[in-house]
N, C-alpha and C positions, 0 to 999 in steps of 0.2 A: 504494500500500500504506500509506503514511504517513497519507493521508486516511482510509482505512478504520480504522486504529488510532485516530486522533484522534476519529472519529465514535463508535467503540465506547467509548472512554474517557469521552467526554462523556455518552453514554447511561448507562453504569454509574454515573457520578457523580450524575446526576439520580435514578437508580433507588435508589441507596443513600441519598441525601438524603431521598427520599420515605418510605423505610422508617423512618429515624431520626425523621422528623417524626411518623409514625403512632404509634411507640413513645412519644415524648414526650407526644403528645396523650392516649394511654391512661393514662400514669402521672400526668398532671395532672388527672385526673377527681377527683371527690369520694371520700372514704373508702368510702361506701356503693356507689358505682359500681364502684370497684376490687375491693371485697370482697363484692360481690353474690353471694348464695347460697354463700358460703364458711362453713365451720363450724370452730370452734375448741374445743379441750378444755382444761379446767383441772381438775387433780386436787389436792384439798386435804383437810384433815382430819388429825387426829393420826396416823392410820394410812394416810394417802393413800388413803382408801377412798370419798371422796365425789367422784363424777364429775359435772362440769358441762359442758354443751355450749351454746355460743352460736353461733347462725346469724344472720348479717347479711343484710339485704335492702334493696334500694333501692325496694322496693314499700311497700305500706301498713303492714305490720308490720315496722319497720326492725330490731328487736332481738328475737330469739326465744331464750328461755332455758329450759333443762331442767336439773334437778338430781336426782341419784339419792337425795338425802336430802330428807325432808319440809321444806318451808319453812312456818313458822307465821306466819299473819297473824291478829292479834287484832282482833276487832271492838271498837273503843273505845267503843261504845255499850252494852257489857255483854253482848253476844251471844256466841255460841260461837266457839271458835278454828277458823280455817279452815286446812286443810293443802293445799298445792298442790305439784306437781312441775314444771308447765309454765306459763310466763308469756310473753305476747306484748306488746311495747310498740309503740304507735303514738302519734304526737303527739296529746296531749290526753286519750287514754283508754288505760287498761291493762286488758286482758282476761285473766282467768285461764283455765286449761284448762277448768274447769267452766262457763265462760261468765259468771262472776260479775264484775260491774263495780261501781264505786262511787266512792269518794272519792279514787281514785288517778289521778294524771296524770303523763304522760311528756313530756319536752321534749328536743329536739336542740339543744345549745348550740353545738357545733362539728362541722362536716362538711367537713374539708379532706382533701387527698390522703393525708397520712400521720397524721392525727389525727382522732379522733372522740370527742365527749363528749356523754353523755346524762344526764339527771337524772330522778329519780322523786320525786314529792311526794305527801304524804297530807294532805288538807284544807288545801292551800296551804303546808304546811311541807315543806321539802326533807328527805328521809330517805335518799336514795341518789344518789351521783354516780359514774359510771363513765367513766374516761378511757382510751382505747386509742391506742397509738402503735405503728407498725410498726418492727420491729427485726430486720432480716435475714429469716429464715424464720418468725419468731415475732411475736406481738403482746404488748406489755407493757400490763397493765391496772392502773390505780391506782383502787382502790375506796375511796370515802369514805362512811361510814355514820353517820347521826344517829339516836339513840333518840328516837322521837317524843315531843315535849313541848309541842306546840301552838305551836311556832315560837320558843321562848325561847332556844335555844342556837344561835348562829351558827356555832360551830366543830364539826367532826365529832367524834363519840365514838370512832370507829375509822377508821384508814386502813391499807390493805394494798396491797402491790405484788405482782403475780402475773405469771407468764409463761404465755401461752397458746400451744399448738402446734396446727398444722393437724390436723383430724380427718376421718376417713372417715365418721364418724357425724354425723348432723345432728339438728336439733330434730324434724323430721318422722319420724325413726326411733322416737321415743318419744311424741310428742304429735301430735294432729290439728292441722292448720293451718287457720285460719279464712279 
């Protein structure tokens, strides 16, 4: 009987050890692996009426962004102002919902298990840097924004810290996915 208990105990110890190892392996993946296809909501605005949804993906479009408020992109060559609600980032190219591409480039700076940083540049000058860190059930986003000046200003013009909560809504609920 003692041998049976000893064998059972050894088996359970190995089984529990394997479960812990698989959990550790999952949690040690990259941010985009861990948060693949998860969506996060940010509500901001003076009346908390602007809803933003961010859906992460470890696929081609790593950062999919929807805003319920128009985002104005000015054509710096004197053209019309462009309004978009949906933006998909992938390294090197940013595509707007309307399929407009141009002088915008995205880059992943950090993709660690609990931290993700991406930047957006216009004509080689950084205009946006978003840093995400997990904190319990939420993500903390630090947003740095530069007013485009042709690369003259190395310091951001605006920095904001926001808390994102998990959302049942996703980018694809509002925008078509390319």
